[in-house]
Structure formats: C-alpha cells, structure tokens
TORKOL-4160 file (C-alpha; in steps of 0.2 Angstrom, whole numbers, padded with zeros to 4 digits, m for minus):
405
<pt num="1" X="0486" Y="0632" Z="0444"/>
<pt num="2" X="0486" Y="0649" Z="0454"/>
<pt num="3" X="0495" Y="0640" Z="0469"/>
<pt num="4" X="0508" Y="0632" Z="0457"/>
<pt num="5" X="0513" Y="0649" Z="0450"/>
<pt num="6" X="0512" Y="0658" Z="0467"/>
<pt num="7" X="0523" Y="0645" Z="0475"/>
<pt num="8" X="0536" Y="0648" Z="0462"/>
<pt num="9" X="0534" Y="0630" Z="0455"/>
<pt num="10" X="0531" Y="0639" Z="0438"/>
<pt num="11" X="0536" Y="0656" Z="0430"/>
<pt num="12" X="0531" Y="0666" Z="0416"/>
<pt num="13" X="0543" Y="0665" Z="0401"/>
<pt num="14" X="0553" Y="0681" Z="0399"/>
<pt num="15" X="0552" Y="0690" Z="0382"/>
<pt num="16" X="0571" Y="0688" Z="0380"/>
<pt num="17" X="0571" Y="0669" Z="0380"/>
<pt num="18" X="0555" Y="0667" Z="0370"/>
<pt num="19" X="0565" Y="0666" Z="0354"/>
<pt num="20" X="0577" Y="0652" Z="0359"/>
<pt num="21" X="0582" Y="0642" Z="0344"/>
<pt num="22" X="0593" Y="0628" Z="0350"/>
<pt num="23" X="0580" Y="0615" Z="0349"/>
<pt num="24" X="0577" Y="0615" Z="0368"/>
<pt num="25" X="0559" Y="0621" Z="0368"/>
<pt num="26" X="0544" Y="0610" Z="0371"/>
<pt num="27" X="0526" Y="0614" Z="0375"/>
<pt num="28" X="0516" Y="0602" Z="0387"/>
<pt num="29" X="0497" Y="0599" Z="0387"/>
<pt num="30" X="0490" Y="0598" Z="0405"/>
<pt num="31" X="0474" Y="0591" Z="0413"/>
<pt num="32" X="0467" Y="0590" Z="0430"/>
<pt num="33" X="0465" Y="0573" Z="0439"/>
<pt num="34" X="0453" Y="0571" Z="0454"/>
<pt num="35" X="0450" Y="0556" Z="0465"/>
<pt num="36" X="0433" Y="0551" Z="0472"/>
<pt num="37" X="0441" Y="0547" Z="0489"/>
<pt num="38" X="0449" Y="0565" Z="0489"/>
<pt num="39" X="0435" Y="0577" Z="0486"/>
<pt num="40" X="0440" Y="0595" Z="0482"/>
<pt num="41" X="0458" Y="0590" Z="0478"/>
<pt num="42" X="0464" Y="0593" Z="0460"/>
<pt num="43" X="0481" Y="0587" Z="0454"/>
<pt num="44" X="0488" Y="0595" Z="0438"/>
<pt num="45" X="0496" Y="0582" Z="0427"/>
<pt num="46" X="0507" Y="0587" Z="0413"/>
<pt num="47" X="0506" Y="0575" Z="0398"/>
<pt num="48" X="0524" Y="0572" Z="0394"/>
<pt num="49" X="0519" Y="0557" Z="0383"/>
<pt num="50" X="0509" Y="0568" Z="0371"/>
<pt num="51" X="0517" Y="0566" Z="0354"/>
<pt num="52" X="0521" Y="0579" Z="0341"/>
<pt num="53" X="0528" Y="0573" Z="0324"/>
<pt num="54" X="0529" Y="0556" Z="0332"/>
<pt num="55" X="0540" Y="0562" Z="0347"/>
<pt num="56" X="0536" Y="0565" Z="0365"/>
<pt num="57" X="0546" Y="0573" Z="0379"/>
<pt num="58" X="0547" Y="0556" Z="0388"/>
<pt num="59" X="0555" Y="0548" Z="0373"/>
<pt num="60" X="0570" Y="0560" Z="0373"/>
<pt num="61" X="0573" Y="0562" Z="0392"/>
<pt num="62" X="0583" Y="0549" Z="0402"/>
<pt num="63" X="0572" Y="0540" Z="0415"/>
<pt num="64" X="0586" Y="0539" Z="0427"/>
<pt num="65" X="0590" Y="0524" Z="0439"/>
<pt num="66" X="0575" Y="0516" Z="0448"/>
<pt num="67" X="0579" Y="0522" Z="0466"/>
<pt num="68" X="0561" Y="0518" Z="0472"/>
<pt num="69" X="0560" Y="0505" Z="0486"/>
<pt num="70" X="0550" Y="0490" Z="0482"/>
<pt num="71" X="0532" Y="0492" Z="0488"/>
<pt num="72" X="0532" Y="0474" Z="0495"/>
<pt num="73" X="0547" Y="0477" Z="0506"/>
<pt num="74" X="0541" Y="0494" Z="0512"/>
<pt num="75" X="0524" Y="0486" Z="0517"/>
<pt num="76" X="0533" Y="0471" Z="0526"/>
<pt num="77" X="0544" Y="0483" Z="0536"/>
<pt num="78" X="0528" Y="0493" Z="0541"/>
<pt num="79" X="0522" Y="0477" Z="0549"/>
<pt num="80" X="0538" Y="0475" Z="0560"/>
<pt num="81" X="0534" Y="0484" Z="0576"/>
<pt num="82" X="0518" Y="0487" Z="0587"/>
<pt num="83" X="0518" Y="0506" Z="0584"/>
<pt num="84" X="0515" Y="0511" Z="0566"/>
<pt num="85" X="0517" Y="0529" Z="0559"/>
<pt num="86" X="0513" Y="0535" Z="0541"/>
<pt num="87" X="0516" Y="0552" Z="0533"/>
<pt num="88" X="0519" Y="0559" Z="0516"/>
<pt num="89" X="0530" Y="0573" Z="0508"/>
<pt num="90" X="0519" Y="0588" Z="0503"/>
<pt num="91" X="0522" Y="0591" Z="0484"/>
<pt num="92" X="0538" Y="0581" Z="0483"/>
<pt num="93" X="0541" Y="0583" Z="0464"/>
<pt num="94" X="0539" Y="0602" Z="0466"/>
<pt num="95" X="0552" Y="0603" Z="0479"/>
<pt num="96" X="0566" Y="0599" Z="0467"/>
<pt num="97" X="0571" Y="0613" Z="0455"/>
<pt num="98" X="0575" Y="0611" Z="0437"/>
<pt num="99" X="0591" Y="0621" Z="0431"/>
<pt num="100" X="0586" Y="0637" Z="0421"/>
<pt num="101" X="0594" Y="0630" Z="0405"/>
<pt num="102" X="0582" Y="0615" Z="0405"/>
<pt num="103" X="0566" Y="0624" Z="0410"/>
<pt num="104" X="0560" Y="0628" Z="0392"/>
<pt num="105" X="0556" Y="0610" Z="0388"/>
<pt num="106" X="0543" Y="0611" Z="0402"/>
<pt num="107" X="0533" Y="0626" Z="0394"/>
<pt num="108" X="0514" Y="0626" Z="0395"/>
<pt num="109" X="0501" Y="0639" Z="0391"/>
<pt num="110" X="0489" Y="0647" Z="0403"/>
<pt num="111" X="0477" Y="0662" Z="0404"/>
<pt num="112" X="0484" Y="0678" Z="0411"/>
<pt num="113" X="0478" Y="0681" Z="0429"/>
<pt num="114" X="0469" Y="0664" Z="0428"/>
<pt num="115" X="0455" Y="0672" Z="0418"/>
<pt num="116" X="0449" Y="0663" Z="0403"/>
<pt num="117" X="0444" Y="0679" Z="0395"/>
<pt num="118" X="0462" Y="0686" Z="0396"/>
<pt num="119" X="0476" Y="0683" Z="0384"/>
<pt num="120" X="0486" Y="0666" Z="0384"/>
<pt num="121" X="0503" Y="0668" Z="0392"/>
<pt num="122" X="0518" Y="0656" Z="0391"/>
<pt num="123" X="0524" Y="0649" Z="0407"/>
<pt num="124" X="0537" Y="0636" Z="0411"/>
<pt num="125" X="0540" Y="0624" Z="0426"/>
<pt num="126" X="0554" Y="0629" Z="0438"/>
<pt num="127" X="0552" Y="0612" Z="0447"/>
<pt num="128" X="0550" Y="0594" Z="0442"/>
<pt num="129" X="0532" Y="0589" Z="0438"/>
<pt num="130" X="0519" Y="0575" Z="0438"/>
<pt num="131" X="0519" Y="0566" Z="0421"/>
<pt num="132" X="0538" Y="0566" Z="0418"/>
<pt num="133" X="0546" Y="0549" Z="0416"/>
<pt num="134" X="0562" Y="0556" Z="0425"/>
<pt num="135" X="0553" Y="0564" Z="0440"/>
<pt num="136" X="0552" Y="0549" Z="0452"/>
<pt num="137" X="0571" Y="0545" Z="0450"/>
<pt num="138" X="0576" Y="0564" Z="0452"/>
<pt num="139" X="0565" Y="0565" Z="0467"/>
<pt num="140" X="0571" Y="0549" Z="0476"/>
<pt num="141" X="0589" Y="0554" Z="0472"/>
<pt num="142" X="0586" Y="0572" Z="0480"/>
<pt num="143" X="0578" Y="0564" Z="0495"/>
<pt num="144" X="0592" Y="0551" Z="0498"/>
<pt num="145" X="0605" Y="0565" Z="0495"/>
<pt num="146" X="0597" Y="0575" Z="0508"/>
<pt num="147" X="0598" Y="0561" Z="0521"/>
<pt num="148" X="0617" Y="0557" Z="0516"/>
<pt num="149" X="0622" Y="0575" Z="0517"/>
<pt num="150" X="0615" Y="0577" Z="0534"/>
<pt num="151" X="0618" Y="0559" Z="0541"/>
<pt num="152" X="0631" Y="0565" Z="0554"/>
<pt num="153" X="0618" Y="0576" Z="0563"/>
<pt num="154" X="0605" Y="0562" Z="0565"/>
<pt num="155" X="0605" Y="0544" Z="0572"/>
<pt num="156" X="0606" Y="0529" Z="0560"/>
<pt num="157" X="0588" Y="0524" Z="0562"/>
<pt num="158" X="0582" Y="0541" Z="0555"/>
<pt num="159" X="0594" Y="0540" Z="0540"/>
<pt num="160" X="0589" Y="0522" Z="0537"/>
<pt num="161" X="0570" Y="0527" Z="0537"/>
<pt num="162" X="0573" Y="0539" Z="0523"/>
<pt num="163" X="0583" Y="0526" Z="0513"/>
<pt num="164" X="0572" Y="0511" Z="0516"/>
<pt num="165" X="0554" Y="0516" Z="0522"/>
<pt num="166" X="0549" Y="0528" Z="0509"/>
<pt num="167" X="0539" Y="0523" Z="0493"/>
<pt num="168" X="0541" Y="0539" Z="0483"/>
<pt num="169" X="0533" Y="0552" Z="0494"/>
<pt num="170" X="0525" Y="0540" Z="0506"/>
<pt num="171" X="0533" Y="0536" Z="0523"/>
<pt num="172" X="0528" Y="0520" Z="0532"/>
<pt num="173" X="0537" Y="0515" Z="0548"/>
<pt num="174" X="0535" Y="0505" Z="0563"/>
<pt num="175" X="0543" Y="0506" Z="0580"/>
<pt num="176" X="0544" Y="0496" Z="0596"/>
<pt num="177" X="0537" Y="0510" Z="0608"/>
<pt num="178" X="0528" Y="0526" Z="0607"/>
<pt num="179" X="0543" Y="0535" Z="0614"/>
<pt num="180" X="0554" Y="0528" Z="0600"/>
<pt num="181" X="0541" Y="0534" Z="0587"/>
<pt num="182" X="0540" Y="0551" Z="0594"/>
<pt num="183" X="0559" Y="0554" Z="0594"/>
<pt num="184" X="0559" Y="0547" Z="0576"/>
<pt num="185" X="0545" Y="0559" Z="0570"/>
<pt num="186" X="0555" Y="0574" Z="0577"/>
<pt num="187" X="0571" Y="0568" Z="0569"/>
<pt num="188" X="0564" Y="0564" Z="0553"/>
<pt num="189" X="0554" Y="0580" Z="0551"/>
<pt num="190" X="0570" Y="0590" Z="0555"/>
<pt num="191" X="0581" Y="0580" Z="0543"/>
<pt num="192" X="0569" Y="0582" Z="0528"/>
<pt num="193" X="0567" Y="0600" Z="0532"/>
<pt num="194" X="0586" Y="0602" Z="0528"/>
<pt num="195" X="0582" Y="0598" Z="0510"/>
<pt num="196" X="0566" Y="0608" Z="0509"/>
<pt num="197" X="0554" Y="0593" Z="0511"/>
<pt num="198" X="0539" Y="0595" Z="0522"/>
<pt num="199" X="0532" Y="0579" Z="0530"/>
<pt num="200" X="0513" Y="0580" Z="0534"/>
<pt num="201" X="0497" Y="0570" Z="0535"/>
<pt num="202" X="0503" Y="0560" Z="0550"/>
<pt num="203" X="0494" Y="0545" Z="0555"/>
<pt num="204" X="0497" Y="0533" Z="0569"/>
<pt num="205" X="0489" Y="0519" Z="0579"/>
<pt num="206" X="0496" Y="0527" Z="0595"/>
<pt num="207" X="0487" Y="0542" Z="0602"/>
<pt num="208" X="0503" Y="0546" Z="0612"/>
<pt num="209" X="0512" Y="0548" Z="0595"/>
<pt num="210" X="0498" Y="0559" Z="0587"/>
<pt num="211" X="0497" Y="0570" Z="0603"/>
<pt num="212" X="0516" Y="0574" Z="0600"/>
<pt num="213" X="0512" Y="0581" Z="0582"/>
<pt num="214" X="0504" Y="0597" Z="0579"/>
<pt num="215" X="0486" Y="0594" Z="0574"/>
<pt num="216" X="0487" Y="0604" Z="0558"/>
<pt num="217" X="0500" Y="0591" Z="0552"/>
<pt num="218" X="0488" Y="0576" Z="0555"/>
<pt num="219" X="0480" Y="0567" Z="0541"/>
<pt num="220" X="0463" Y="0574" Z="0537"/>
<pt num="221" X="0450" Y="0561" Z="0540"/>
<pt num="222" X="0435" Y="0570" Z="0533"/>
<pt num="223" X="0422" Y="0559" Z="0525"/>
<pt num="224" X="0425" Y="0554" Z="0507"/>
<pt num="225" X="0413" Y="0549" Z="0494"/>
<pt num="226" X="0415" Y="0531" Z="0499"/>
<pt num="227" X="0401" Y="0533" Z="0512"/>
<pt num="228" X="0402" Y="0515" Z="0518"/>
<pt num="229" X="0420" Y="0517" Z="0524"/>
<pt num="230" X="0424" Y="0517" Z="0542"/>
<pt num="231" X="0433" Y="0534" Z="0547"/>
<pt num="232" X="0446" Y="0524" Z="0557"/>
<pt num="233" X="0452" Y="0516" Z="0540"/>
<pt num="234" X="0467" Y="0522" Z="0531"/>
<pt num="235" X="0476" Y="0516" Z="0516"/>
<pt num="236" X="0494" Y="0511" Z="0518"/>
<pt num="237" X="0500" Y="0511" Z="0500"/>
<pt num="238" X="0483" Y="0505" Z="0494"/>
<pt num="239" X="0481" Y="0492" Z="0508"/>
<pt num="240" X="0467" Y="0495" Z="0520"/>
<pt num="241" X="0473" Y="0498" Z="0537"/>
<pt num="242" X="0460" Y="0498" Z="0552"/>
<pt num="243" X="0469" Y="0509" Z="0564"/>
<pt num="244" X="0458" Y="0506" Z="0579"/>
<pt num="245" X="0460" Y="0487" Z="0579"/>
<pt num="246" X="0478" Y="0489" Z="0570"/>
<pt num="247" X="0473" Y="0476" Z="0557"/>
<pt num="248" X="0474" Y="0474" Z="0538"/>
<pt num="249" X="0458" Y="0471" Z="0530"/>
<pt num="250" X="0449" Y="0473" Z="0513"/>
<pt num="251" X="0436" Y="0485" Z="0505"/>
<pt num="252" X="0426" Y="0476" Z="0492"/>
<pt num="253" X="0415" Y="0487" Z="0480"/>
<pt num="254" X="0410" Y="0475" Z="0466"/>
<pt num="255" X="0404" Y="0484" Z="0451"/>
<pt num="256" X="0391" Y="0477" Z="0440"/>
<pt num="257" X="0400" Y="0468" Z="0427"/>
<pt num="258" X="0393" Y="0456" Z="0413"/>
<pt num="259" X="0396" Y="0438" Z="0416"/>
<pt num="260" X="0409" Y="0437" Z="0402"/>
<pt num="261" X="0428" Y="0434" Z="0401"/>
<pt num="262" X="0430" Y="0453" Z="0401"/>
<pt num="263" X="0419" Y="0456" Z="0416"/>
<pt num="264" X="0427" Y="0441" Z="0426"/>
<pt num="265" X="0445" Y="0448" Z="0423"/>
<pt num="266" X="0440" Y="0466" Z="0428"/>
<pt num="267" X="0432" Y="0459" Z="0445"/>
<pt num="268" X="0447" Y="0448" Z="0449"/>
<pt num="269" X="0459" Y="0462" Z="0445"/>
<pt num="270" X="0449" Y="0474" Z="0457"/>
<pt num="271" X="0455" Y="0465" Z="0472"/>
<pt num="272" X="0471" Y="0473" Z="0478"/>
<pt num="273" X="0482" Y="0461" Z="0488"/>
<pt num="274" X="0501" Y="0464" Z="0486"/>
<pt num="275" X="0504" Y="0453" Z="0502"/>
<pt num="276" X="0494" Y="0439" Z="0495"/>
<pt num="277" X="0483" Y="0438" Z="0511"/>
<pt num="278" X="0468" Y="0432" Z="0501"/>
<pt num="279" X="0478" Y="0423" Z="0488"/>
<pt num="280" X="0469" Y="0406" Z="0490"/>
<pt num="281" X="0453" Y="0414" Z="0487"/>
<pt num="282" X="0458" Y="0424" Z="0472"/>
<pt num="283" X="0466" Y="0408" Z="0464"/>
<pt num="284" X="0448" Y="0401" Z="0463"/>
<pt num="285" X="0442" Y="0415" Z="0453"/>
<pt num="286" X="0457" Y="0415" Z="0442"/>
<pt num="287" X="0454" Y="0396" Z="0439"/>
<pt num="288" X="0437" Y="0400" Z="0433"/>
<pt num="289" X="0444" Y="0413" Z="0421"/>
<pt num="290" X="0457" Y="0400" Z="0415"/>
<pt num="291" X="0443" Y="0387" Z="0412"/>
<pt num="292" X="0435" Y="0399" Z="0399"/>
<pt num="293" X="0452" Y="0402" Z="0391"/>
<pt num="294" X="0454" Y="0383" Z="0389"/>
<pt num="295" X="0437" Y="0383" Z="0380"/>
<pt num="296" X="0443" Y="0397" Z="0369"/>
<pt num="297" X="0428" Y="0408" Z="0373"/>
<pt num="298" X="0428" Y="0426" Z="0366"/>
<pt num="299" X="0430" Y="0441" Z="0378"/>
<pt num="300" X="0411" Y="0445" Z="0377"/>
<pt num="301" X="0403" Y="0428" Z="0374"/>
<pt num="302" X="0391" Y="0422" Z="0387"/>
<pt num="303" X="0399" Y="0409" Z="0399"/>
<pt num="304" X="0393" Y="0391" Z="0401"/>
<pt num="305" X="0380" Y="0388" Z="0414"/>
<pt num="306" X="0391" Y="0377" Z="0425"/>
<pt num="307" X="0405" Y="0391" Z="0426"/>
<pt num="308" X="0391" Y="0404" Z="0428"/>
<pt num="309" X="0385" Y="0396" Z="0444"/>
<pt num="310" X="0402" Y="0394" Z="0451"/>
<pt num="311" X="0406" Y="0412" Z="0447"/>
<pt num="312" X="0391" Y="0418" Z="0456"/>
<pt num="313" X="0395" Y="0408" Z="0472"/>
<pt num="314" X="0413" Y="0416" Z="0471"/>
<pt num="315" X="0406" Y="0434" Z="0469"/>
<pt num="316" X="0395" Y="0431" Z="0484"/>
<pt num="317" X="0410" Y="0425" Z="0494"/>
<pt num="318" X="0420" Y="0440" Z="0488"/>
<pt num="319" X="0409" Y="0451" Z="0499"/>
<pt num="320" X="0415" Y="0442" Z="0515"/>
<pt num="321" X="0433" Y="0448" Z="0512"/>
<pt num="322" X="0427" Y="0464" Z="0522"/>
<pt num="323" X="0426" Y="0453" Z="0537"/>
<pt num="324" X="0444" Y="0447" Z="0536"/>
<pt num="325" X="0456" Y="0454" Z="0549"/>
<pt num="326" X="0475" Y="0451" Z="0548"/>
<pt num="327" X="0485" Y="0459" Z="0562"/>
<pt num="328" X="0496" Y="0472" Z="0555"/>
<pt num="329" X="0510" Y="0469" Z="0568"/>
<pt num="330" X="0520" Y="0454" Z="0565"/>
<pt num="331" X="0528" Y="0455" Z="0582"/>
<pt num="332" X="0516" Y="0461" Z="0596"/>
<pt num="333" X="0522" Y="0472" Z="0611"/>
<pt num="334" X="0523" Y="0457" Z="0622"/>
<pt num="335" X="0536" Y="0449" Z="0610"/>
<pt num="336" X="0548" Y="0464" Z="0609"/>
<pt num="337" X="0561" Y="0459" Z="0622"/>
<pt num="338" X="0578" Y="0454" Z="0618"/>
<pt num="339" X="0574" Y="0436" Z="0625"/>
<pt num="340" X="0562" Y="0431" Z="0610"/>
<pt num="341" X="0567" Y="0420" Z="0597"/>
<pt num="342" X="0560" Y="0421" Z="0579"/>
<pt num="343" X="0559" Y="0409" Z="0564"/>
<pt num="344" X="0553" Y="0411" Z="0547"/>
<pt num="345" X="0542" Y="0396" Z="0542"/>
<pt num="346" X="0539" Y="0393" Z="0523"/>
<pt num="347" X="0526" Y="0381" Z="0516"/>
<pt num="348" X="0524" Y="0376" Z="0498"/>
<pt num="349" X="0512" Y="0364" Z="0489"/>
<pt num="350" X="0505" Y="0361" Z="0472"/>
<pt num="351" X="0489" Y="0353" Z="0464"/>
<pt num="352" X="0482" Y="0351" Z="0447"/>
<pt num="353" X="0474" Y="0368" Z="0450"/>
<pt num="354" X="0489" Y="0378" Z="0455"/>
<pt num="355" X="0504" Y="0380" Z="0466"/>
<pt num="356" X="0511" Y="0392" Z="0478"/>
<pt num="357" X="0520" Y="0396" Z="0495"/>
<pt num="358" X="0516" Y="0405" Z="0511"/>
<pt num="359" X="0528" Y="0413" Z="0524"/>
<pt num="360" X="0524" Y="0414" Z="0543"/>
<pt num="361" X="0534" Y="0422" Z="0557"/>
<pt num="362" X="0535" Y="0412" Z="0572"/>
<pt num="363" X="0539" Y="0421" Z="0588"/>
<pt num="364" X="0543" Y="0412" Z="0605"/>
<pt num="365" X="0544" Y="0422" Z="0622"/>
<pt num="366" X="0545" Y="0412" Z="0638"/>
<pt num="367" X="0536" Y="0397" Z="0631"/>
<pt num="368" X="0522" Y="0409" Z="0623"/>
<pt num="369" X="0521" Y="0406" Z="0605"/>
<pt num="370" X="0514" Y="0419" Z="0592"/>
<pt num="371" X="0512" Y="0416" Z="0573"/>
<pt num="372" X="0507" Y="0428" Z="0560"/>
<pt num="373" X="0507" Y="0427" Z="0541"/>
<pt num="374" X="0519" Y="0438" Z="0532"/>
<pt num="375" X="0515" Y="0435" Z="0514"/>
<pt num="376" X="0510" Y="0422" Z="0501"/>
<pt num="377" X="0512" Y="0419" Z="0482"/>
<pt num="378" X="0502" Y="0408" Z="0471"/>
<pt num="379" X="0500" Y="0404" Z="0453"/>
<pt num="380" X="0489" Y="0394" Z="0442"/>
<pt num="381" X="0495" Y="0378" Z="0434"/>
<pt num="382" X="0499" Y="0381" Z="0416"/>
<pt num="383" X="0486" Y="0377" Z="0403"/>
<pt num="384" X="0498" Y="0364" Z="0395"/>
<pt num="385" X="0497" Y="0349" Z="0408"/>
<pt num="386" X="0512" Y="0347" Z="0419"/>
<pt num="387" X="0516" Y="0333" Z="0431"/>
<pt num="388" X="0512" Y="0336" Z="0450"/>
<pt num="389" X="0531" Y="0333" Z="0455"/>
<pt num="390" X="0536" Y="0347" Z="0443"/>
<pt num="391" X="0522" Y="0359" Z="0450"/>
<pt num="392" X="0528" Y="0355" Z="0467"/>
<pt num="393" X="0546" Y="0359" Z="0462"/>
<pt num="394" X="0539" Y="0376" Z="0455"/>
<pt num="395" X="0531" Y="0379" Z="0472"/>
<pt num="396" X="0547" Y="0376" Z="0481"/>
<pt num="397" X="0555" Y="0389" Z="0469"/>
<pt num="398" X="0542" Y="0401" Z="0475"/>
<pt num="399" X="0546" Y="0397" Z="0493"/>
<pt num="400" X="0564" Y="0400" Z="0490"/>
<pt num="401" X="0560" Y="0417" Z="0482"/>
<pt num="402" X="0549" Y="0422" Z="0497"/>
<pt num="403" X="0563" Y="0417" Z="0509"/>
<pt num="404" X="0576" Y="0428" Z="0499"/>
<pt num="405" X="0563" Y="0442" Z="0499"/>
C-alpha cells in the first residue's frame, strides 16, 4: 500500500472535496492476494463487487468492449517460430489514470503513515485498479492506442505484436531468428515506453536474446514453494513451458479428494489444457463422471466399486502426464526457408463415448516432412442416446470450427 501511494497511484482526499454531494462517491473494501508460486508478492485487490444497499460499483460502471485477445490464439501464435520470448507489463492497470472527476468513486480507507495505531485517512485511486470490471477494457484500449499513435515510428511487426500477441499484460511472441527477436524486443520496449508502459520479466529460449536484455529485466527464477518444479520451467498463460527443451508439458499435483462425484470433478478440472494436448486422456475421466450422472448419484455419495477401480487406474495414469513433451515450435528452424510448403490436416471421429477433432501442421522442405499437433477439441456424447452418424457430423462441425480458428 505504501508503494501504491508513493508511486502516485492513489492520493489522499483533500478536505475541499470530502463533502461532495453529487452522488459520485463510493468506498471500496480491499484485501491482499498472495500466490504460492510467488512468495513475498502481495497484490491489492479492491472489491468492486461488494454491495451496499443491494448495489455495487461494478453494477453501475460500463464494462466496455472486450478488447482482450483470445487466449487460444495468443498461445498458437506463440508456437509459430523457433525463437520464443515472453514478458509482461509492470502494473499495467496502474499506468492508466482516471480523470479527477471520477476518482471519488474509487475511495478507500487506510491508516495514516501506514501505522494501524494512527487515525484512518480517506484515499482515492488516481489510476485504474484490480477488481474493476472496466479495468481490462480500459487498459487494453490504452495499450492499443499507444501502438496506433506511434505506429509511424515503428515497423509493422512491432505494432502487430501489441495488437495480436498480448493477453492483457502478458506478451507472448515467437520469431524466426535471434536477430529478429532482439530487434523486436528493442522496438517493443521503446514503443510501449511512449505510453508509460514498462515491459519487464523477459524470458526466452534463446541465450542470445536474453544476453541483449539487461539482467535486471529478466524474469526472476527464484525457487517457488512448488519445490518439485524444475527451475527451467515457465508458465506461458498457465501452460507449462520447459525452456531448456522448448517443449510444452504438464505439472500434475493431485490433491487428496474423496472418491465421490464432487472429488472427481475437482480432479478433472485441475488439469489445465487449453490446447487440448491431452484431450483423449481427460475424456476418459469425464466419461467416468458422466457414468455417475447417469446413475443419478449424489455429489457426496460413495461411487460403485467398478467405477471406483477405473477411477483409481485413471488417477495413476494422470501422474504420467508429467512425462509428456510436445514441441512448442510448430515449425522448427530447419523449416523456416521460403521454399517450405505447409498444410493444415484435420481429423474428426466419433464413438458412443464421445466425439472430437484434432489439427496438425504438416511442413515439407526438400522432401523432409515434419508434423506437429496444433490443438484438439473433444466432447462427451450426450446422456440422451444419439446415432453414430449424427455424432460423426457433430465431430465434423468441431473440425470446421478448428479450421476457422
């Protein structure tokens, strides 16, 4: 909180404006949020959803247009080239100021001089905050406006990176060569500086790229509370990226859950897989859960022994996902010349269990062929029986949707 006030993100409310009576005053409760993977870091979240007399601030402020890039498309673009770079904007929401007339709806209470023994003082935010339903839209708009206002000073790849390779404050980008990536880092850093945005926590699979960036701007790879995690692992929008081998993988930490419907759903949902790389395996777990739904079992009832045995086998296999490695780069360095040809191949199928589709990129260069999975999607067959031909048509629809994506 001291940092927030010292940096000018919040200010003490002047006595002259404390008696404002035009209805544009709101006081926000706030709380700290910590993360086990980021020991020592505390993020202040203002509860804009807290209601008073049945109304909260988020109810009466427009959310704004959804300008955030889709997570899936940012991840796929991150897999395009052999040299990958990641960074994020420091305190992105706090870099966009709120007009003085609107600041009184962002009031909060805090102790004078940060001492709980002192009197309570009224402060108000001068910048946008975590917790406001409008903040992501305002921040994304400001970021894009910065790129468009200065587009004439930078190349198209740099401006396009701001528009297409950011997911809120996270930048994920891949390039064809270290030299191209180094140039992009320089241009991107300079462009965002024009709008007051500071790009930091840089990570790359290229030592050459990292060497070109000041060491204090590198991502801090201090050991987290997740002691089993390899220090070469980074999270790219939640997906585990092994930088050394340049592969996407999975971290499985199965908590002890009761063998009930509730416990099964919690375990299945804990596997984060936006690209569908382990979709066929997860589908088996979902099928067991669906079998219990067909039996109309309660959320906390003991599951039948035959399902219990299958579930235990599935849990044992779940641990093996840590051994899975999928190359991050869809198109390795040897396949970046202009003479390569590329094709998308989609496969779809269905059975009584479920249906789905998978997409591969096939690259050909001088009679050398390389294939890599891009993404997959699958769904369980509905509880109400449907013929196999209808399910196969549903799978074909999924394939078309993947192709359009």
